[in-house]
N, C-alpha and C positions, 0 to 999 in steps of 0.2 A: 553143976555144969548143965547148960541147955543144949540139946541136940535138936536140930531143925530137920524137918522133912520137906523136900521140894515138891511143890504142887503147882499144877497148871491152873493159872487164874484167868477167868474170862472177864474182860472189861468191856464196857458199852461206852462208846464214844458218840455224842450227838452229832448228826450230820446237818440236820435241818429242824426248824422249829415252825410251826403253824399257828397262827392266831385262831382262837375259837370263835372270835366275833366276825373278823374281816376275811377270814380263811387265806390270808396272804401267808406264803411260805418264804421263810428266810433261810438261806444257806449259812450254816455257822461260820464257815471259812470265808466265804465271799462278803457276807454281811455281818461281819463279827461284832460291830458296835450296835447294830439293831438287835442281834441275838442276845447280847448282854443285857439289853434294857428290857427283855422280856420279864413279864410278871407272872409267876407260877403260884396259883392259890390252891390249896389242899387243906381241907379240914374235916373232922367228923362231926356231924350234927348231933346234938344231945337229944334227950327225951323231949317229945313234943316239938322238935324242930320243924320249922316251915319246910325244911328239905326232907324231912323223913327222919324217924327215930334212928339214930346211929348210922345214918348214911354217910357215905364218904363222898365229899364234894371236890371236884377238881375243875381247874380253868386255867388256861394259858392265853395271856393277852399281850399284844405288842404294846408298846408305849403310847401309840397314837389312840388306840381304842380305849385304853385304861384312862387316858386324859378325857376323851369324849365321854365315858361313863361317870367318872367322879372329879372331873375338873371343876365344877361349880361348888363342889362341897368339901373338897380337900384343902388342906392347909400346907403351904410351901414354907418350910421354916429354914432360914439361911443360917 
């Protein structure tokens, strides 16, 4: 038999997202489609990384800024 203990859980719900390039802020409820198309980049640099040894890199980009940055080099696969 498994017995459970009730605990109060804190949840975090996003209210808005801001593009790190253009700094436009999108309300998650009012601009739900724009907010859904945000791209959140997060990774850890390895040894001798150009970002720094074991540095954590984060970036949030709206779809327009991402297209501006990588539009000429990305592949769109249907």
